[in-house]
C-alpha positions as CSV (number, residue, x, y, z in Angstrom):
1,X,-0.2,0.0,-0.1
2,X,1.3,3.5,-1.0
3,X,0.5,6.4,1.3
4,X,2.6,9.2,2.8
5,X,2.4,12.8,4.0
6,X,1.2,15.6,1.7
7,X,3.0,18.6,0.9
8,X,3.1,21.9,3.0
9,X,-0.2,24.1,2.8
10,X,0.2,27.0,0.4
11,X,-2.1,29.4,-1.6
12,X,-1.9,28.9,-5.3
13,X,-0.2,32.5,-5.6
14,X,2.4,31.4,-3.1
15,X,3.5,28.1,-5.0
16,X,7.0,28.2,-6.7
17,X,8.6,25.9,-9.1
18,X,10.9,24.7,-6.4
19,X,8.0,24.0,-4.3
20,X,6.3,21.9,-7.1
21,X,9.8,20.0,-7.4
22,X,9.7,19.3,-3.6
23,X,6.2,18.2,-3.4
24,X,6.8,15.9,-6.2
25,X,10.0,14.5,-4.6
26,X,8.1,14.2,-1.3
27,X,4.9,12.5,-2.5
28,X,5.2,10.8,-5.7
29,X,8.9,9.5,-6.1
30,X,9.2,7.3,-3.1
31,X,5.9,5.6,-4.6
32,X,7.7,5.1,-7.9
33,X,10.8,4.0,-6.4
34,X,8.8,1.4,-3.9
35,X,6.6,0.1,-6.9
36,X,10.2,-0.1,-8.9
37,X,11.6,-2.4,-6.2
38,X,8.4,-4.6,-6.0
39,X,7.3,-5.1,-9.5
40,X,10.3,-7.5,-10.6
41,X,9.0,-10.1,-8.0
42,X,5.7,-9.2,-8.5
43,X,6.1,-10.1,-12.2
44,X,8.3,-13.3,-11.4
45,X,5.4,-14.7,-9.2
46,X,3.0,-13.6,-11.9
47,X,1.0,-12.1,-9.1
48,X,0.6,-8.8,-7.1
49,X,-1.4,-5.6,-6.3
50,X,-0.4,-2.1,-5.8
51,X,-2.9,0.0,-3.8
52,X,-2.2,3.7,-3.7
53,X,-4.3,5.8,-1.0
54,X,-4.6,9.5,-2.4
55,X,-6.2,12.6,-0.9
56,X,-9.7,13.7,-1.8
57,X,-7.8,17.0,-3.0
58,X,-7.1,14.7,-6.4
59,X,-10.9,14.8,-7.0
60,X,-12.1,18.4,-5.6
61,X,-9.4,20.9,-4.5
62,X,-8.9,21.7,-1.0
63,X,-8.6,25.4,0.2
64,X,-5.0,26.3,0.8
65,X,-3.5,22.9,-0.4
66,X,-2.4,24.1,-3.9
67,X,0.6,21.7,-4.0
68,X,-1.9,18.7,-3.0
69,X,-4.3,19.5,-5.5
70,X,-1.6,19.2,-8.2
71,X,-2.9,15.8,-9.6
72,X,-6.5,17.0,-9.9
73,X,-8.8,18.2,-12.5
74,X,-7.5,21.4,-14.5
75,X,-10.8,23.4,-14.6
76,X,-11.1,26.8,-12.9
77,X,-12.9,26.0,-9.5
78,X,-16.1,28.2,-10.9
79,X,-16.5,25.6,-13.5
80,X,-16.9,22.9,-11.1
81,X,-20.4,23.3,-10.4
82,X,-22.3,20.5,-12.0
83,X,-24.8,21.4,-14.6
84,X,-28.5,20.8,-14.1
85,X,-29.6,17.3,-15.2
86,X,-31.7,17.1,-18.1
87,X,-34.9,14.8,-17.7
88,X,-34.6,11.4,-19.0
89,X,-36.1,10.9,-22.4
90,X,-38.0,7.6,-23.3
């Protein structure tokens, strides 16, 4: 199972390229290294599972967690409202 701490809280306007690099190194790179180490044995056994636990910020941006929201959808927040449902037609 893959899980770990998230990057530091930050407003999107305060995030620098170095912050993004640091967030990826802290949150994504360890998981890639761990899976890379486990994968050969999983393939040799023709069996294995990798379970990754993520933040709800991947699906819906979280306030003041711009670095945690990097992997989420790329639409402006204002456009995240669901359109009204249209009635079903027979």
